[in-house]
NUSE-552360 format. One line per field, with one value per residue: residue in three letters; z, x, y of N, C-alpha, C, O in turn. Coordinates in Angstrom, 3 decimals, decimal comma. Each point is the difference from the previous one (the first is absolute). Example, Ala and Ser with C-alpha at 12.3 -4.5 7.8 and 13.67 -1.06 7.14 Angstrom:
<recs>
aa <- [ALA;SER] $
n_Z <- [7,800;-1,385] $
n_X <- [13,190;-1,386] $
n_Y <- [-5,690;1,069] $
ca_Z <- [0,000;0,060] $
ca_X <- [-0,890;0,820] $
ca_Y <- [1,190;1,190] $
c_Z <- [0,000;0,730] $
c_X <- [0,900;-0,770] $
c_Y <- [1,200;1,090] $
o_Z <- [0,665;0,169] $
o_X <- [1,036;0,509] $
o_Y <- [-0,019;1,108] $
</recs>
This chain:
<recs>
aa <- [MET;VAL;LYS;ASP;VAL;ASP;LYS;THR;PHE;THR;ARG;TYR;VAL;ILE;THR;HIS;ARG;GLY;LYS;PRO;GLN;ALA;VAL;MET;MET;ALA;VAL;ASP;GLU;TYR;GLU;GLY;TRP;LEU;GLU;THR;LEU;GLU;ILE;PHE;ARG;SER;GLU;SER;TRP;THR;ARG;ALA;LEU;SER;ARG;ALA;ARG;ARG;GLU;GLU;ARG;ALA;GLY;ARG;ARG;LEU;SER;TYR;GLU;ALA;VAL;VAL;GLY;PRO;THR;ALA;SER;VAL;ARG;ALA;SER;ARG;GLU;LYS;THR;ALA;ALA;ARG;ARG] $
n_Z <- [22,456;0,764;1,709;2,029;0,809;1,071;2,146;1,239;-0,570;1,515;0,706;-0,002;1,195;-0,977;2,007;-0,247;2,055;-0,472;-0,024;-1,586;0,697;0,837;-1,979;1,100;-1,656;-0,935;0,009;0,360;2,030;1,617;-0,271;1,202;2,122;0,585;0,306;1,598;1,516;0,175;0,647;2,401;0,372;-0,172;-1,078;-0,475;1,748;0,061;-1,468;0,635;1,229;-0,731;-0,924;1,164;1,073;-1,353;-0,197;1,672;-0,142;-1,084;1,789;-0,378;-0,413;1,342;-1,475;2,011;-0,027;-0,016;2,219;1,430;-0,552;-1,543;0,887;1,808;1,440;-0,059;0,676;2,145;0,673;-0,382;1,764;1,838;-0,328;0,399;1,949;0,961;-0,886] $
n_X <- [-14,820;-2,075;-0,508;0,715;-1,204;-1,820;0,442;0,334;-2,104;-1,143;1,943;-2,048;1,738;-1,330;0,926;1,152;-0,346;-0,483;-1,743;1,770;-1,336;0,762;-0,838;1,022;-1,418;1,676;-2,065;0,187;0,679;-1,625;-1,010;1,003;-0,441;-1,978;0,180;0,974;-1,729;-1,213;0,760;0,304;-1,961;0,618;-1,779;-1,564;-1,538;-1,801;-1,751;-1,290;-1,808;-1,743;-1,602;-1,643;-1,539;-1,853;-1,526;-1,432;-1,685;-1,767;-0,872;-1,935;1,343;-1,829;1,599;0,988;2,319;1,163;0,169;1,495;1,611;0,964;1,793;-1,221;0,357;-0,500;-2,221;-0,193;0,317;-1,797;-1,405;0,797;-0,092;-2,255;-1,212;0,563;-1,517] $
n_Y <- [7,097;-0,137;1,210;-0,785;-1,719;0,749;0,828;-1,966;-0,471;1,066;-0,946;-1,078;0,015;-1,568;0,924;-1,787;0,878;2,074;-1,381;-0,296;1,763;2,002;0,152;1,663;-0,442;1,413;1,231;2,274;0,749;0,375;1,847;1,532;-0,133;0,860;2,335;1,187;-0,309;1,866;1,855;0,273;0,774;2,154;-0,909;1,469;0,045;-1,335;0,129;1,699;-0,145;-1,383;0,919;1,276;-1,203;-0,266;1,669;-0,110;-1,448;0,508;0,986;-1,193;1,860;0,484;1,091;0,347;0,762;-1,817;-0,236;0,693;-1,227;1,260;-0,570;0,310;-1,707;-2,217;-0,238;-0,205;-2,113;-1,832;0,214;-1,339;-2,327;-0,322;-0,098;-1,808;-1,552] $
ca_Z <- [-0,680;-1,381;-0,628;-0,183;-0,974;-1,366;-0,598;-0,171;-0,429;1,151;0,018;1,320;0,291;1,107;0,594;1,149;1,055;-0,460;-1,344;-0,994;-0,442;-1,032;-0,388;-0,365;-0,967;-0,732;-1,017;-1,243;-0,022;-0,210;-1,340;-0,809;0,355;-0,707;-1,323;-0,082;-0,074;-1,483;-0,948;0,136;-0,150;-1,473;-0,933;-0,938;0,671;0,225;-1,157;-0,247;1,202;-0,428;-1,168;0,437;0,758;-0,978;-0,670;1,117;0,153;-1,263;0,100;-0,705;0,755;-0,688;1,251;0,532;-0,984;-1,143;0,382;0,185;-0,557;1,023;1,288;-0,019;0,228;-1,235;-0,953;0,263;-0,192;-1,454;-0,363;0,346;-0,846;-1,452;0,130;0,000;-1,361] $
ca_X <- [0,788;-0,557;0,276;1,394;-0,034;-0,640;0,786;1,430;0,347;0,698;-0,688;0,016;0,005;-0,757;0,491;-0,816;0,869;1,296;0,172;-0,884;-1,082;-0,745;0,685;-0,840;0,570;-1,028;-0,575;0,824;1,197;-0,326;-0,606;1,181;0,611;-0,917;0,344;1,215;0,147;-0,471;0,966;0,910;-0,662;-0,451;0,883;1,088;0,994;0,866;0,854;1,056;1,179;0,777;0,995;1,102;1,050;0,846;1,082;0,929;1,049;0,598;0,868;-0,602;-0,605;-0,031;0,339;-1,021;0,020;-0,622;-1,454;-0,765;0,745;0,991;-0,603;0,051;1,520;0,874;-0,502;0,379;1,548;0,269;-0,603;0,972;1,020;-0,374;0,114;1,210;0,577] $
ca_Y <- [-0,879;-0,087;1,293;0,025;-1,038;0,727;1,193;-0,120;-1,389;-0,686;-1,284;-0,820;-1,592;-0,328;-1,262;-0,772;-0,646;0,266;-0,288;0,945;-0,726;0,623;1,183;0,905;0,806;0,829;-0,805;0,360;-0,871;-1,482;-0,344;0,106;-1,176;-0,962;0,167;-0,476;-1,237;-0,465;0,321;-0,991;-1,295;-0,196;-0,941;0,911;0,531;-1,286;-0,232;1,133;-0,199;-1,018;0,453;0,750;-0,780;-0,630;0,925;0,513;-1,246;-0,101;1,216;1,053;0,810;1,338;0,961;0,897;0,843;-0,663;-0,126;1,274;1,373;0,531;0,623;1,237;0,658;-0,249;0,924;1,173;0,038;0,295;1,255;1,091;-0,131;0,339;1,537;0,558;-0,168] $
c_Z <- [-1,489;-0,769;-0,549;-1,149;-1,361;-0,537;-0,087;-0,233;1,037;0,126;1,553;0,013;1,172;0,422;0,884;0,567;-0,790;-1,468;-0,908;-0,652;-1,172;-0,337;-0,157;-0,903;-0,699;-1,047;-1,310;-0,145;-0,146;-1,283;-0,991;0,209;-0,757;-1,724;-0,406;0,108;-1,189;-1,016;-0,040;-0,296;-1,664;-0,800;-0,768;1,004;0,508;-0,974;-0,180;1,082;-0,288;-1,090;0,513;0,763;-0,972;-0,558;0,902;0,166;-1,225;-0,308;-0,889;0,811;-0,606;1,280;0,317;-1,190;-1,265;0,092;0,265;-0,589;0,848;1,335;-0,042;0,244;-1,211;-1,173;0,305;-0,132;-1,622;-0,637;0,291;-0,771;-1,465;0,130;-0,112;-1,249;-0,682] $
c_X <- [-0,529;0,413;1,413;0,247;-0,234;0,732;1,220;0,500;0,765;-0,615;0,306;0,058;-0,833;0,228;-1,023;1,007;1,472;0,148;-0,861;-1,181;-0,624;0,537;-1,163;0,614;-1,169;-0,495;0,628;1,204;-0,363;-0,498;1,284;0,748;-0,631;0,271;1,217;0,090;-0,773;0,899;1,062;-0,490;-0,489;0,922;1,073;1,125;1,035;0,856;1,005;1,120;0,916;0,864;0,999;1,018;0,863;0,947;0,974;1,039;0,984;1,002;-0,556;-0,710;0,171;0,227;-1,244;-0,413;-0,785;-1,545;-0,502;0,644;0,808;-0,629;0,002;1,313;0,751;-0,557;0,444;1,457;0,347;-0,495;0,898;1,118;-0,087;-0,036;1,560;0,772;-0,395] $
c_Y <- [-0,056;1,252;-0,096;-0,873;0,632;0,950;-0,006;-1,318;-0,738;-1,428;-0,328;-1,168;-0,144;-1,346;-0,741;-0,745;0,121;-0,365;0,841;-0,772;0,702;1,422;1,089;1,045;0,710;-0,856;0,032;-0,945;-1,413;-0,298;0,105;-1,400;-1,141;0,008;-0,650;-1,492;-0,693;0,034;-1,135;-1,486;-0,184;-0,643;0,861;0,580;-1,212;-0,216;1,043;-0,294;-1,171;0,338;0,881;-0,769;-0,951;0,802;0,381;-1,011;0,042;1,224;1,227;0,750;1,532;1,015;0,907;1,006;-0,421;-0,251;1,177;1,221;0,523;0,598;1,320;0,722;-0,027;0,974;1,415;0,222;0,328;1,238;1,158;-0,003;0,371;1,663;0,527;0,093;1,278] $
o_Z <- [-0,940;-1,153;-1,162;-0,908;-0,982;-1,219;-0,631;0,170;-0,325;-0,286;0,575;-0,613;0,989;-0,684;0,462;-0,722;-0,050;-0,614;0,313;-0,564;-0,866;0,894;-0,616;0,431;0,127;-0,465;-0,695;-0,991;-0,784;-0,439;-0,992;-0,999;-0,572;-0,715;-0,916;-0,681;-0,498;-0,788;-1,043;-0,287;-0,471;0,149;-0,063;-0,404;0,151;0,222;-0,399;-0,197;0,214;0,043;-0,288;-0,198;0,244;-0,162;-0,414;0,132;0,095;-0,955;-0,168;0,587;-0,807;1,081;-0,800;-0,451;-0,471;-1,022;-0,609;0,055;1,174;0,017;-0,938;-0,559;-0,475;-0,785;-0,970;-0,371;-0,438;-1,073;-0,661;-0,220;-0,728;-0,863;-0,518;-0,124;-1,171] $
o_X <- [0,794;0,416;0,246;0,699;0,736;0,150;0,520;1,178;0,863;-1,189;1,027;-0,872;0,263;-0,301;-0,966;0,635;0,760;0,926;-1,098;0,139;-0,606;0,666;-0,998;0,950;-1,180;0,682;0,173;0,156;0,577;0,306;0,000;0,524;0,679;0,014;0,036;0,874;0,278;0,008;0,303;0,783;-0,445;1,214;1,168;1,143;1,207;1,200;1,101;1,214;1,205;1,181;1,185;1,187;1,181;1,147;1,137;1,193;1,205;0,777;0,673;-0,965;0,868;-0,582;-0,918;-1,144;-0,869;-0,686;-1,041;-0,571;-0,077;-1,127;0,620;0,334;0,540;0,805;0,286;0,445;0,811;0,448;0,026;0,579;0,952;0,553;0,263;0,988;0,323] $
o_Y <- [0,044;-0,111;0,324;0,452;-0,107;0,079;0,921;-0,315;-0,815;-0,141;0,359;-0,616;0,684;-0,979;0,609;-0,768;-0,968;0,528;0,461;-1,085;-0,630;0,521;-0,375;0,653;-0,328;-0,913;-1,000;-0,713;-0,753;-1,108;-0,728;-0,493;-0,852;-1,002;-0,822;-0,535;-1,091;-0,945;-0,579;-0,905;-1,046;0,139;-0,382;0,207;0,192;-0,160;-0,378;-0,033;0,132;-0,342;-0,171;0,259;-0,245;-0,417;0,225;0,273;-0,231;-0,017;1,017;-0,488;0,331;-0,084;0,181;0,068;0,734;0,014;0,247;1,090;-0,363;0,497;0,502;1,045;0,999;0,501;0,702;1,086;0,816;0,403;1,038;1,064;0,281;0,682;1,085;0,723;0,200] $
</recs>
């Protein structure tokens, strides 16, 4: 089980009398969870999340494309169209 957890990031829930009591997971995954929790607890992340929620309620949002740029399929379509011209 330990090799499986380490190599495939499989998780095992350990129960006692049918109730979940513990989880076995890879150390790398566990450390990643701890790092994520630290980020979520940080003051700067909390402020940024609060600001984003206020902006969402006010109707101010950005499209996916505005944040990350055109998706690969949109880019390919534009390139094809440009090539035909």
